[in-house]
N, C-alpha and C positions, 0 to 999 in steps of 0.2 A: 381670653388668651386661648389659642388652639392647643391641642394636645401635644404637638411637637414643641411649641414654645414652652409649655408647661414642663415637658421632659427635660428641658435645658436648665430648669431651676430645680435643684435637688429637693426631694420631698423629705429627706432626712439628712442631717449633717452630724458627723462624729469627728471631733477633734481630739488629738492626743491619744490615739490608739497605741497601746504598748504591745507591739507585735514583733516577732523575730524572724520572719521569713514569709514567703509567698503563701504557703498553706495556712499559716497562722493568720495572715491578713484576710484571706478569703473566709476562714471560719469566723473571724470577728465581724466582718461586714454581713455575712449571712445571719449571724445571731441578731445583729442590730436590725436588719431588714425584716426579720421574722415578724416583728411587731407591726410593720407597715402593711404587709400584705396577708397577714394571718395564715401563713404557710410555714410549716416546720423549717427550721434552719438547715437541717440535713439535706433535703432535696435542693435547696438553694445552693448550699456549698457544693454538692455533687455536680450540679449544672455548671457553676462557675469554674470548678476544678477541671471538669472535662474540657471546657473551652480553653483553659490555660494549657492543657496537655496537647491540644491541637496546635498551639502557637501562643507565645506570650502576647498579652494585651498591653504590655508596656509600650508606650508610643514615643518616649523621649522626654527630655526636659523635666524629669522627675515625676511623670504622670503615667498612670495605667488606667485603662478603661475596661475593666472586667465586665463582661456582658454575657447574657444567656437567655434562652427561651425557657419559660416556666409555665407549666400547666396550673390552672386555678386562678390566674389573674386576668382581668379584662382590659387593663390599660398599663402602659409602661410604669415601672416603679424605678425611681432613681435615688441615688445617695451619693453624697460627697464625703470622703473620709480623708483625714490627714494623720499620719503616724508621728510618734514622738521622735523617731529617727528613721532616716532612709533605709530601705531594705533592698537587697539584690532582687531583680525582677526579670532580667532578660530583655531589657529595652534595647532597641536598635542602636542607641547612642552609647550603650554600656553603662550609663549612669544609674545609680540606685533610685528607687521610687519612694516618695513620701506622700503623694497625693493620688487619690483614687476617685474616679467618677464611675460608679457602678450603675449599670443599666440592666434591668430585667424587663423582658417583653413577653406578652402572652405567647404560649406555645403555638396556638392557632391564631395567626394574624398576618398582617401585610408585611412581607419581607422588606419592601421599599421603605416603609415608615421606620423600621429598625435601622436600616442602612443610612437613611437620611439623618436620624438622630445621632448615630455614631459619627457621621461626617461633620455635623454641626458642633458636636462636643469637641472633636479634634480641632476644628477651625477656631472655636472660641479659645481653647487652651493654647493655640498658636500665637495669640495676640500678647505681646510683651506687656502691654498696659493692663490687660485683664489678669495675667499671672502676677504682676506686681500688686494689684489691688487685692487679689486673693491671698498673697503672701502676707500682706499687711493686716489682714482680717484675723483677729485673735479670738473671736468668739463666734458661736453659731449664728447669732443675728447679723454680725458683720459679714460673715461669709454669704449668708442669704442676700444681704443688701448688695454685695459685689456681683453676685449672679444676676439679681434682678436688674441692676442698672446696666450691666453689659449685654443682657439678652433682650432688653426692651426693644431694640431696633432690629431684631432678627425678622426678616421677611424675605420670602423667595430664596431662602438658602444663603443669604448674605447679610451680616449684621451692619447696621448703619455705622457702628463704631469702627468698622474696617476703613471707612472713608477718611483717610488722613490721620487716623489715630493709632495705627498699628506701627 
């Protein structure tokens, strides 16, 4: 599996985050990611928070894709998180957010890879079938299985699952 396809399957999954706002959510995911990439949570939080200040990463349908460039990592780090209750997030559709796909990329790296990963995550989450499978997944292994089965067909920027299944 190439690194882009790997990036579409979260390396960490956190379900049931009890957070009460955007800042709280970013702190929680930064603390969780800290273990994955062995970087203190505070620089991760600051990078994600700075990105949110530039414009909300809420994309609609209850999803946000917080992302940032982080020094000290060599490959993208990804995480899926779900909160216990939706939180206001500034998404364009005005709906609160309860699902987060967090992407950290190396500070020094190919900008195109970062943008392609963002594009493919947004495309994946635009599929009603995938969102339904993810909503039905009540455990971290079930979430991982949903991602794995829906990303299996990603090739040249378009998932096989788009063909007749969206």
